[in-house]
C-alpha positions in Angstrom: 37.5 22.7 -126.8 36.1 23.9 -130.1 34.1 21.8 -132.6 34.5 22.2 -136.3 31.4 20.1 -137.1 27.7 20.6 -136.2 26.0 18.4 -133.7 23.8 15.6 -135.1 20.7 17.3 -133.7 21.3 20.3 -136.0 20.3 18.0 -138.9 17.0 16.9 -137.3 14.6 18.9 -139.4 11.7 17.4 -137.5 12.9 18.7 -134.2 11.0 21.7 -132.7 13.2 24.8 -133.0 13.1 25.4 -129.2 14.2 21.9 -128.4 16.8 22.0 -131.1 18.3 25.1 -129.5 18.3 23.3 -126.1 20.0 20.2 -127.6 22.7 22.4 -129.3 23.4 24.2 -126.1 23.7 20.9 -124.2 26.1 19.7 -126.9 28.4 22.7 -126.4 28.4 22.2 -122.6 28.3 18.4 -122.6 25.1 18.3 -120.6 23.5 14.8 -120.4 20.0 15.9 -121.2 18.8 12.6 -122.6 19.2 9.2 -121.0 18.0 5.6 -121.2 17.6 3.3 -118.2 17.7 -0.4 -119.3 16.1 -1.8 -116.2 16.4 -5.5 -116.9 17.3 -8.2 -119.5 14.2 -10.2 -118.5 11.3 -10.5 -120.9 8.2 -12.5 -121.3 8.8 -12.7 -125.1 11.7 -14.4 -126.8 12.1 -12.3 -129.9 14.5 -13.8 -132.5 16.2 -10.4 -133.1 16.6 -9.2 -129.5 20.1 -8.1 -128.5 19.3 -7.8 -124.7 17.1 -10.6 -123.5 18.5 -13.2 -121.1 16.8 -16.1 -119.3 16.8 -15.6 -115.5 19.3 -18.4 -115.1 21.8 -16.7 -117.5 21.7 -13.3 -115.8 24.3 -14.0 -113.1 26.9 -14.8 -115.9 26.7 -11.2 -117.0 26.2 -9.3 -113.8 23.7 -8.3 -111.2 20.6 -6.2 -111.9 20.5 -2.8 -110.3 18.0 -2.5 -107.5 15.3 0.1 -107.1 17.4 2.0 -104.6 20.4 2.0 -107.0 18.2 3.3 -110.0 16.7 6.0 -107.8 20.2 7.2 -106.7 21.4 7.2 -110.3 18.3 9.1 -111.4 18.8 11.8 -108.7 22.4 12.3 -110.0 21.3 12.4 -113.6 18.6 15.0 -112.7 21.2 17.2 -111.0 23.5 16.8 -114.0 20.8 18.0 -116.4 18.8 15.0 -117.7 15.4 16.0 -118.8 14.3 13.2 -121.2 14.4 9.7 -119.9 13.5 6.4 -121.6 12.7 3.4 -119.5 13.4 0.1 -121.4 14.6 -3.5 -121.0 14.2 -6.4 -121.9 10.6 -5.9 -120.8 11.0 -3.1 -118.1 7.8 -4.2 -116.3 9.5 -7.4 -115.4 12.1 -5.8 -113.1 11.2 -7.2 -109.7 10.9 -3.6 -108.3 9.4 -1.9 -111.3 6.6 -0.3 -109.4 8.9 1.4 -106.9 11.3 2.6 -109.6 8.4 3.9 -111.8 6.7 5.7 -108.9 9.9 7.4 -107.8 11.2 8.4 -111.2 7.7 9.8 -112.2 7.9 12.3 -109.3 11.3 13.6 -110.2 10.1 15.7 -113.1 11.6 13.8 -116.1 9.8 13.6 -119.5 9.5 9.8 -119.5 9.1 7.4 -122.4 8.2 3.9 -121.5 9.4 1.3 -124.0 7.4 -2.0 -123.7 5.8 -4.8 -125.6 2.5 -3.8 -123.9 1.5 -7.3 -123.1 1.6 -6.7 -119.3 -0.3 -3.4 -119.1 -3.5 -4.7 -117.6 -3.7 -5.4 -113.8 -1.5 -3.6 -111.3 0.6 -1.9 -114.0 -2.5 -0.4 -115.6 -3.3 1.3 -112.3 0.3 2.4 -111.8 0.4 4.1 -115.2 -2.9 5.7 -114.7 -1.6 7.2 -111.4 1.8 8.2 -112.9 1.3 8.4 -116.7 4.4 8.6 -118.9 4.8 11.3 -121.5 4.7 8.6 -124.2 4.7 4.8 -124.5 6.7 3.3 -127.3 5.3 -0.1 -128.1 7.0 -2.8 -130.2 4.5 -4.2 -132.7 5.7 -7.4 -134.5 2.6 -8.6 -136.3 -1.2 -8.4 -136.5 -2.1 -11.9 -135.3 -1.0 -14.6 -132.9 0.5 -16.8 -135.5 3.0 -14.1 -136.6 3.8 -13.3 -133.0 4.6 -16.9 -132.3 7.0 -16.9 -135.3 8.7 -13.7 -134.2 8.5 -13.7 -130.4 8.2 -17.5 -129.9 5.3 -17.2 -127.4 1.6 -18.1 -127.9 -1.2 -15.5 -127.8 1.3 -12.6 -128.2 -0.8 -10.3 -130.4 -3.9 -10.7 -128.3 -2.0 -9.5 -125.2 -0.3 -6.7 -127.0 -3.5 -5.4 -128.6 -5.3 -5.5 -125.2 -2.5 -3.4 -123.8 -2.6 -0.9 -126.6 -6.4 -0.5 -126.3 -6.1 0.1 -122.6 -3.5 2.7 -123.0 -5.7 4.4 -125.6 -8.5 4.5 -123.1 -6.2 6.2 -120.6 -5.3 8.7 -123.3 -1.6 8.0 -123.0 0.3 8.9 -126.2 1.5 5.8 -128.1 4.2 5.3 -130.7 4.3 2.0 -132.5 7.7 0.7 -133.7 8.3 -2.5 -135.7 11.4 -4.5 -136.6 10.9 -6.3 -139.8 12.5 -9.7 -140.2 11.8 -12.7 -142.5 9.1 -14.1 -140.1 6.9 -11.0 -140.3 7.8 -9.2 -143.6 4.6 -10.5 -145.3 2.6 -8.8 -142.5 4.0 -5.3 -143.0 1.0 -3.9 -144.8 -1.4 -5.2 -142.2 0.8 -3.6 -139.5 0.6 -0.3 -141.3 -3.2 -0.8 -141.5 -3.5 -1.7 -137.8 -1.7 1.6 -137.0 -3.9 3.6 -139.3 -7.1 2.0 -137.9 -6.0 2.8 -134.3 -4.8 6.3 -135.4 -1.3 5.7 -134.0 2.1 6.9 -135.4 4.1 3.9 -136.6 7.7 3.5 -137.8 9.6 0.4 -138.9 13.1 -0.7 -139.4 14.8 -3.8 -140.9 18.2 -3.0 -139.3 18.8 -6.0 -137.1 22.2 -6.1 -135.4 24.0 -9.1 -133.9 24.1 -9.2 -130.1 27.4 -8.8 -128.4 25.9 -8.8 -124.9 24.9 -12.5 -124.4 21.4 -12.6 -125.9 20.3 -15.6 -127.9 20.1 -13.5 -131.1 19.4 -14.9 -134.6 20.4 -11.8 -136.5 22.2 -13.6 -139.3 19.2 -15.9 -140.0 16.3 -13.4 -139.7 17.7 -10.3 -141.6 16.0 -9.4 -144.9 19.5 -9.1 -146.4 18.4 -8.5 -150.0 16.4 -5.4 -149.1 19.1 -4.2 -146.8 21.7 -4.5 -149.6 19.6 -2.4 -151.9 19.0 0.2 -149.2 22.7 0.3 -148.5 23.6 0.9 -152.1 21.1 3.8 -152.3 22.6 5.2 -149.1 26.1 5.0 -150.6 25.0 6.8 -153.7 23.5 9.6 -151.6 26.6 9.9 -149.5 29.0 10.2 -152.4 26.8 12.8 -154.1 25.6 14.9 -151.2 27.5 14.2 -147.9 30.7 12.2 -148.2 31.9 10.6 -145.0 34.6 12.6 -143.3 37.1 10.1 -141.8 38.7 13.0 -139.9 35.7 13.1 -137.7 35.9 10.5 -134.9 33.2 7.8 -134.6 31.1 9.2 -131.8 30.7 12.6 -133.5 28.2 11.0 -135.9 26.0 9.8 -133.1 23.0 11.9 -132.1 23.7 11.3 -128.4 27.3 12.5 -128.6 28.0 14.7 -125.6 24.3 14.9 -124.7 23.0 11.3 -124.2 23.7 8.0 -122.5 22.5 4.5 -122.0 22.8 2.7 -118.6 22.7 -1.1 -118.8 20.8 -3.3 -116.5 24.0 -4.4 -114.7 25.2 -0.9 -114.1 27.5 0.3 -116.9 27.1 3.7 -118.6 27.6 3.8 -122.4 26.5 6.0 -125.3 25.0 3.1 -127.3 22.9 0.0 -126.7 24.9 -2.0 -129.3 28.2 -1.4 -127.4 29.8 -3.7 -124.9 32.2 -1.0 -123.7 33.3 1.1 -122.0 33.1 -0.6 -118.6 32.3 2.5 -116.5 30.6 1.1 -113.4 28.0 3.6 -112.3 26.9 1.8 -109.2 30.4 2.4 -107.8 30.6 6.2 -108.3 28.5 9.4 -108.6 26.6 9.9 -111.9 28.5 13.1 -112.8 31.9 11.3 -112.4 30.7 8.4 -114.6 29.4 10.9 -117.2 32.7 12.7 -117.4 34.5 9.4 -118.0 32.0 8.6 -120.8 32.7 11.9 -122.5 36.5 11.3 -122.3 35.9 7.8 -123.9 33.8 9.4 -126.7 36.5 12.0 -127.4 39.3 9.5 -127.5 37.6 6.7 -129.5 39.0 6.6 -133.0 38.5 4.6 -136.2 40.5 1.5 -136.9 43.7 2.3 -138.8 42.5 0.4 -141.9 39.5 2.8 -142.2 41.8 5.9 -142.4 43.5 4.8 -145.5 40.7 2.8 -147.2 39.7 4.2 -150.7 36.1 3.3 -150.0 35.9 5.6 -146.9 33.8 8.4 -148.4 30.9 6.1 -149.1 31.2 3.8 -146.1 29.0 5.2 -143.4 29.4 3.3 -140.1 29.4 4.1 -136.4 31.1 2.7 -133.4 28.0 0.6 -132.5 27.8 -0.9 -136.0 31.5 -1.8 -135.9 31.1 -3.4 -132.5 28.0 -5.4 -133.5 29.3 -6.4 -137.0 33.1 -6.8 -136.3 33.1 -7.6 -132.6 34.8 -4.3 -131.5 34.8 -0.6 -132.4 38.6 -0.8 -132.7 38.8 -3.2 -135.6 37.1 -3.9 -138.9 36.9 -7.3 -140.5 37.7 -8.3 -144.0 34.1 -9.5 -144.5 32.7 -6.1 -143.5 35.0 -4.2 -145.9 34.4 -6.6 -148.8 30.6 -6.1 -148.4 30.9 -2.3 -148.5 33.2 -2.4 -151.5 30.8 -4.7 -153.3 27.9 -2.3 -152.6 30.0 0.5 -153.9 30.9 -1.4 -157.0 27.3 -2.4 -157.7 25.9 1.0 -156.8 28.4 3.6 -157.8 31.6 2.0 -158.8 33.9 4.8 -157.8 35.6 3.5 -154.6 38.9 2.9 -156.4 39.3 6.5 -157.3 
């Protein structure tokens, strides 16, 4: 099958030329070189914007956590299929009942592993574990620079103290750290201090204000915590850029705009393989089949998924950048678009460019 468009990784100017060539080759051959294992929905924080976290009593409503044995079997299949980069996340992945066994086994398989954590549980047995089997990188969510802000965002006492202690310990172990922050109403006044904290600790830091609604059962407060005014302004600028430099091509199917299209996957805590964390489909049960078989089914789903019919005839389409995950989170399904979603985009176009009726 030929492809008339370039893979998303071709536009990643920051990517090392060697790795870019690897990713482009993987795209052509549909090799799953990059994967995410979402070990658990458990977390010791209760962040207002989280789309995954479930209380232990709620977990049985949505499925059963994969065991260490199941994760290890999946990892072996992924390795054989070509996975090189692996992200371990959650919830808080360290809260999986068998995290130590999972981490030890995966670390010895040869993956380049990124651990995504809130860093509050690093000291103690996990400190020793990471010292013995260090990850390639630890990506840490930083949501403030004091305990009061953490209590507002994560709804737990003493959060920053615990996170800072974990960060300092990882620095002592010389494990590379990347700080990432989601900005909501409860911590937007602390943004400059977060940037200064990263600077003082000589750590790379990125932030986003893109909070999406949960479609996976989490007690998510997206509608209440979004900094909507700033997001609207950002969206209008994005639309102006698209119309001028890179209009949306509705002929391209939704998944073709995703950087993980044909090369990446996400495995949920209850054993379903998808291409995006914001999706609640397809329902490909990986605990019931070989990894390669599940991967091939995911590729077929990506190839067949199409835009809602309304999008194909909409006059605003060239300035309306969206993806399957966004439609799923904002409209409840990648197969439909709501009137509210469309009206919002058309309003942005009117205010920013005013050419959508052409």
